[in-house]
Kinemage of the C-alpha trace (Angstrom):
@kinemage 1
@onewidth
@group {chain A} dominant
@subgroup {mainchain}
@vectorlist {calphas} color= white
{ca met a 1} P 18.065 -2.459 -21.272
{ca ile a 2} L 14.627 -0.799 -21.217
{ca ile a 3} L 14.528 3.012 -21.030
{ca lys a 4} L 11.230 4.564 -19.892
{ca glu a 5} L 12.299 8.187 -19.354
{ca lys a 6} L 15.035 10.692 -20.082
{ca leu a 7} L 17.344 11.540 -17.173
{ca gly a 8} L 18.551 14.943 -18.340
{ca asn a 9} L 20.962 16.406 -20.872
{ca leu a 10} L 24.768 16.369 -21.028
{ca ser a 11} L 24.830 20.179 -21.152
{ca leu a 12} L 23.603 20.245 -17.533
{ca tyr a 13} L 25.330 17.119 -16.269
{ca asp a 14} L 28.565 16.298 -14.451
{ca leu a 15} L 29.965 13.058 -15.913
{ca lys a 16} L 32.191 12.390 -12.864
{ca gly a 17} L 34.598 10.278 -14.934
{ca arg a 18} L 31.886 8.161 -16.593
{ca his a 19} L 32.328 6.978 -20.170
{ca ile a 20} L 29.708 8.122 -22.726
{ca asp a 21} L 28.128 5.367 -24.808
{ca trp a 22} L 26.312 7.061 -27.694
{ca leu a 23} L 22.945 5.905 -28.995
{ca glu a 24} L 22.876 7.050 -32.622
{ca leu a 25} L 19.446 8.136 -33.853
{ca glu a 26} L 18.225 9.441 -37.193
{ca trp a 27} L 16.227 12.679 -37.047
{ca phe a 28} L 12.926 10.860 -37.694
{ca glu a 29} L 13.545 8.462 -34.779
{ca thr a 30} L 13.648 11.277 -32.201
{ca arg a 31} L 9.855 11.392 -31.814
{ca lys a 32} L 9.230 7.660 -31.563
{ca arg a 33} L 7.785 6.412 -28.303
{ca ile a 34} L 8.896 2.813 -28.860
{ca leu a 35} L 12.205 1.976 -30.502
{ca arg a 36} L 14.866 -0.736 -30.309
{ca lys a 37} L 18.492 0.090 -31.237
{ca lys a 38} L 22.072 -0.765 -30.314
{ca ser a 39} L 24.447 1.805 -28.845
{ca arg a 40} L 27.954 2.325 -30.257
{ca ala a 41} L 29.297 -0.064 -27.623
{ca gly a 42} L 26.782 -2.722 -28.731
{ca gln a 43} L 24.363 -2.400 -25.817
{ca glu a 44} L 20.805 -3.372 -26.830
{ca ile a 45} L 18.487 -0.497 -25.859
{ca ala a 46} L 14.700 -0.464 -25.966
{ca leu a 47} L 12.949 2.892 -25.647
{ca lys a 48} L 9.430 2.734 -24.207
{ca phe a 49} L 8.241 6.257 -23.477
{ca leu a 50} L 4.638 5.533 -22.528
{ca thr a 51} L 3.898 8.514 -20.286
{ca glu a 52} L 6.406 11.109 -21.472
{ca ser a 53} L 6.452 13.205 -24.624
{ca ala a 54} L 8.741 11.363 -27.005
{ca glu a 55} L 10.870 14.292 -28.094
{ca ile a 56} L 14.460 13.136 -27.815
{ca leu a 57} L 17.111 15.833 -28.222
{ca gln a 58} L 20.831 15.849 -28.961
{ca asp a 59} L 22.831 14.855 -25.822
{ca asp a 60} L 19.790 13.613 -23.869
{ca ile a 61} L 20.811 11.114 -21.194
{ca leu a 62} L 18.869 7.854 -21.281
{ca phe a 63} L 20.772 5.745 -18.747
{ca gln a 64} L 23.534 6.079 -16.178
{ca asn a 65} L 25.386 3.963 -13.680
{ca glu a 66} L 28.722 4.428 -11.908
{ca phe a 67} L 30.719 3.606 -15.078
{ca val a 68} L 28.734 4.725 -18.136
{ca val a 69} L 26.208 7.246 -19.394
{ca val a 70} L 24.093 6.429 -22.458
{ca ala a 71} L 23.410 9.652 -24.384
{ca val a 72} L 21.767 10.481 -27.717
{ca glu a 73} L 23.717 11.436 -30.832
{ca ile a 74} L 21.501 12.632 -33.691
{ca met a 75} L 23.204 11.691 -36.936
{ca pro a 76} L 23.687 14.071 -39.877
{ca cys a 77} L 21.563 13.390 -42.936
{ca asp a 78} L 21.254 14.533 -46.528
{ca cys a 79} L 19.194 17.719 -46.454
{ca met a 80} L 18.317 20.881 -48.311
{ca val a 81} L 19.671 24.127 -46.882
{ca ile a 82} L 17.455 27.063 -47.814
{ca lys a 83} L 18.266 30.725 -47.287
{ca thr a 84} L 15.604 33.415 -47.505
{ca gly a 85} L 16.175 37.104 -48.033
{ca asn a 86} L 13.080 38.680 -46.529
{ca met a 87} L 9.818 38.014 -44.692
{ca phe a 88} L 7.829 37.440 -47.906
{ca glu a 89} L 10.286 34.766 -49.124
{ca thr a 90} L 10.199 33.136 -45.698
{ca ala a 91} L 6.380 33.024 -45.656
{ca ser a 92} L 6.274 31.700 -49.238
{ca leu a 93} L 8.868 29.043 -48.477
{ca cys a 94} L 6.993 27.895 -45.376
{ca tyr a 95} L 3.797 27.709 -47.438
{ca glu a 96} L 5.468 25.570 -50.131
{ca ile a 97} L 7.023 23.211 -47.588
{ca gly a 98} L 3.788 23.020 -45.616
{ca asn a 99} L 1.892 22.008 -48.760
{ca lys a 100} L 4.281 19.071 -49.122
{ca his a 101} L 3.831 18.149 -45.424
{ca ala a 102} L 7.618 18.031 -45.167
{ca pro a 103} L 9.303 18.603 -41.788
{ca leu a 104} L 11.044 21.944 -41.436
{ca phe a 105} L 14.062 22.663 -39.228
{ca trp a 106} L 15.967 25.830 -38.286
{ca asp a 107} L 19.709 26.034 -37.717
{ca glu a 108} L 22.142 28.956 -37.725
{ca gly a 109} L 19.905 31.203 -39.860
{ca asp a 110} L 19.056 28.488 -42.398
{ca phe a 111} L 15.930 26.490 -43.024
{ca leu a 112} L 16.644 22.758 -43.305
{ca val a 113} L 14.456 20.107 -44.925
{ca pro a 114} L 15.307 16.411 -45.412
{ca tyr a 115} L 16.425 16.026 -49.028
{ca glu a 116} L 13.808 15.132 -51.627
{ca ala a 117} L 14.810 15.552 -55.283
{ca pro a 118} L 11.364 16.764 -56.550
{ca leu a 119} L 11.108 19.398 -53.796
{ca phe a 120} L 14.720 20.467 -54.401
{ca arg a 121} L 13.977 20.994 -58.124
{ca gln a 122} L 10.725 22.824 -57.370
{ca leu a 123} L 12.273 25.246 -54.876
{ca thr a 124} L 15.253 25.884 -57.170
{ca ala a 125} L 12.920 26.571 -60.117
{ca gln a 126} L 10.930 29.006 -57.967
{ca gly a 127} L 14.106 31.007 -57.309
{ca tyr a 128} L 14.933 30.038 -53.743
{ca gln a 129} L 18.581 29.801 -52.724
{ca val a 130} L 18.792 26.028 -52.115
{ca ser a 131} L 21.856 23.854 -51.576
{ca arg a 132} L 22.396 20.256 -50.548
{ca ala a 133} L 24.469 19.314 -47.495
{ca gln a 134} L 24.989 16.815 -44.704
{ca arg a 135} L 23.621 18.462 -41.546
{ca lys a 136} L 22.094 17.450 -38.242
{ca leu a 137} L 18.380 18.198 -38.038
{ca leu a 138} L 18.222 19.299 -34.409
{ca his a 139} L 15.679 22.122 -34.148
{ca pro a 140} L 12.282 21.249 -35.644
{ca leu a 141} L 9.902 24.120 -36.174
{ca lys a 142} L 6.452 23.689 -34.710
{ca thr a 143} L 4.366 23.866 -37.849
{ca thr a 144} L 0.840 23.400 -36.579
{ca val a 145} L -0.905 26.741 -36.661
{ca ser a 146} L -4.383 27.355 -35.354
{ca pro a 147} L -6.223 30.309 -36.910
{ca his a 148} L -8.205 30.826 -33.682
{ca ala a 149} L -7.099 32.641 -30.535
{ca asp a 150} L -8.662 34.459 -27.631
{ca gln a 151} L -8.771 38.264 -27.289
{ca glu a 152} L -5.498 38.557 -25.347
{ca asn a 153} L -3.288 36.130 -27.278
{ca thr a 154} L -3.036 36.573 -31.007
{ca ser a 155} L -2.375 33.355 -32.920
{ca leu a 156} L 0.719 32.901 -35.086
{ca phe a 157} L -1.558 32.718 -38.135
{ca ser a 158} L -3.071 36.120 -37.277
{ca lys a 159} L 0.379 37.651 -36.749
{ca ile a 160} L 1.553 36.408 -40.159
{ca met a 161} L -1.585 37.784 -41.796
{ca gln a 162} L -1.030 41.177 -40.142
{ca leu a 163} L 2.541 41.291 -41.466
{ca thr a 164} L 1.429 40.661 -45.039
{ca thr a 165} L -1.344 43.294 -45.107
């Protein structure tokens, strides 16, 4: 089965008695444009998102017929859970993670980063409150910041700089 576009999300969908066949994806597979995997029921699925942004989310619907709906299940992974106490700690943490070019996620008031032992040791040594857990990485933070903006719209970089001065 070749999937070329997402059909919606289960949160806004009426199943009408259809069975859900889950396609299990790792967090790093959610941005791939081309991917071949098997669903839980053993259905071979090929993703070929050539014209659409390849940002697949939890519960996205990839296929439907009168009997079944194929939806995405993002699997939990080993990650670091980091809690910050104030704006300065948050900015410092984001700087450290950005220097490592590691992906950063946000969930229920915690920062999440896929587990890497050297980064875990570094953040712990620097005094951050870091723990290790199995969590789903569902909400990536957009980490590209442009220092330039027009007169009306201030960039995120400029806003952060204003907060620290």
